[in-house]
Every structure is written in C-alpha cells, then in structure tokens.
N, C-alpha and C positions, 0 to 999 in steps of 0.2 A: 504494500500500500504506500501511497505517497503521503508524506507528512509535510505540512506547511506550518511555519512558525511566524508569529506576528508580534510587533512592538517589542516590549522588554523580554518576552520569551525568546524571540529571535536573537536579540542582543546577547542574552545569557548562553543560549545554545551555540551561537556563533555561526549560524547558517539560516537561510530563509526556507529551505526545503531539502528533503532527502527521501530516498526510498527506504522503507522499513520492511523487515521480514522477521517479525517477532515469533518466538517459539509457540507451539500449539497450546501451551499452558496459559498463554495470554489470551483471555476470552472476552474481557470487558474493557471499557475505557479506563476504569480504575487500575486494572491489571497492566494496561499499556503504560499508563503514567508511572506506575511503580517500576516496571521494566526499564523504561527510559531513564528514570532517575538513577539507575544503577549503571548506566553506560559511561559514566565519567563525571568528573567534577563540574563541568559546565552544565550537564543535564541535571545533576543533583541540585545545583543552585537554581536552575530554571523551574524545577518541580518540587522545591523544598516545602512549599505550601500549596498542595494540590487544590484546595478550595479557592485559591486565588487565580486559577487558570481555567478558562472556559474551553470547551471542546465542541467542534462540529464534525459530524460524520457525513460525508458526501453532502456538505453544505447545509446540514440540518443540526441545530443545537442538540447536544446529547448530555445525559447525566452519566455519572461514573459507573452506574450499573448497566449501561447500554452495551449490547453485544457488538463486537467488531467483525464478526465473520462476514465475509463478502464485501467489506467496505473497501472502496478504491482510494478515498482521500480522507485524511484526518487533519483538522486544523486546530492549532492551539493558540490562544490569545487571551489577554487580560480582560477583565470585565470592562465594559464601556460605560461612560457616563455621558449624560446629556449636557447641553450647555446653551 
C-alpha cells in the first residue's frame, strides 16, 4: 500500500510518501501505526502520540480499529483546525 505523510508527520518521518508492505499480523490502523513507530527513531517521534495523528484509508477518514486489508492508500496527518 502507498503511505502518504502530511504536515508535521511528514517532517518527522522525513518523507512525503512511500510504499509499505506490513506483515500479515498488521490488520488495523492501530496495528499499522504501532508497526510504523517501530521502524526507527523518526517514525517513533512521528507516532509517539497516536491520538494526535489522523488517518484516511483510500481517502476516507478511519479510526484505529478500521481494517486495512485491501487498502491501496493510507494517509497520515495532524488534526485540522478551522480559522
């Protein structure tokens, strides 16, 4: 699946996008965030507060318990505020 990173998530991870191939034990958004946070110091910093990162699966907002099977694109971004 393709991963997209936006705003401070992108800055902490150090890239705007990448292809991911998580192990079969990674079944939900929460599992994916936990797996990513173990990929190195930059990822650990980006996902140190999972509640502060929003996720979209194939351009639809998703909660941490959402299943990722068959997803082509996952996007990570901070909460947005109006102004």
